[in-house]
N, C-alpha and C positions, 0 to 999 in steps of 0.2 A: 301596542308596544312589541317591537320585534326582539329578536334574540340579542342583538348587539346592545340595544338600550337596556334590556334586562340585565345583561352582564355588567354594564357600567354601573347600574344602580346597585346591584349586589356587591360589586367591588368596593364602592364607597362605603357601604354599610358594614361590610365584613372584610377588613383589610388583610387578615391573616390567611384567608382562603384564596388559593390560586386556581387556575383553570383545571389542572389535573385533579384537584380535590372535588370540584364540581362535577367533572366528567365521570370520576370514580363513583360518586354518589348515585349517579344516574345509571351506571353500568356500562359506560363507554370508555374509550381511551383515545388519546390524541393521535393524530395521523402520523405515521412513520415517514421519514424522509428517505430519499434514495440512498443517502450515506449510511443510514441505519441498516439497510439491506446489503449494500455492496461491501462495506469495510469488513464485516465478519467473513463474508465469502472469500475476499481477497486474502485475508489473514490465514484462513484454513487452506486455501490453494497454495500460498507461499510455504506454509509449514509442510504441506504434502510434497512440494517440489524439493525442498531441502532434505526431507526424509528420504525421498526417492533417489536423490543424488548420492546421499550417504550410503544407502543400501547398495546401490549400483556399484559404488567404489569398493565396498567390502566384498561384493560378489565377483569382482573383476578377476580374470584368470591370471593376472600378474601378481607378483609378490608385492607387499606393501612398500618396500624400499624402492622397487622398480617403478611402481605407480607414482610415488612421491617425486622421484627424480624426473619422470616424464612430465608431470604437472609443472614442476619447477622450471624445466627447460622450455616448455611451451609458454609459460608466463613470461620467461626472460626473452624469448623470441618475439612475443607479442609486444613487449615494451620496446624492444629495439626497432620493430617494424613501425610502431606508432611514432617513434622519434625520427626515423628515416622519413616517414610520410610528412611529418611536420616540417622537417628541414627542406624537403623537396618542394613543398607548397610554398615555403618562404622564398626559395630561389626562383621558382616560376613566377611568383608575384613580383619580385624585384626585377626580373628580366622583362616582364611584360610592361612595367611602368617605364 
């Protein structure tokens, strides 16, 4: 009788026991997936990036009002640039057809 057959036999006899209970009784644990390792690492990295950006902005040599106005103007220019690029792409596509 191999391990799979043994597991099936035990599962039918004891329906409330799952795989983790059996592994825990033997002193083992189930195998971790890649997501179990990557997701916490990415969360910590993201939190570090956000914290670093915040500290960097607070330590900037500009005053807070100047920094906010600079960010606002760069965001506004970025939106205008993306709208110009979208319009230019549509004109080029229409002219090409």
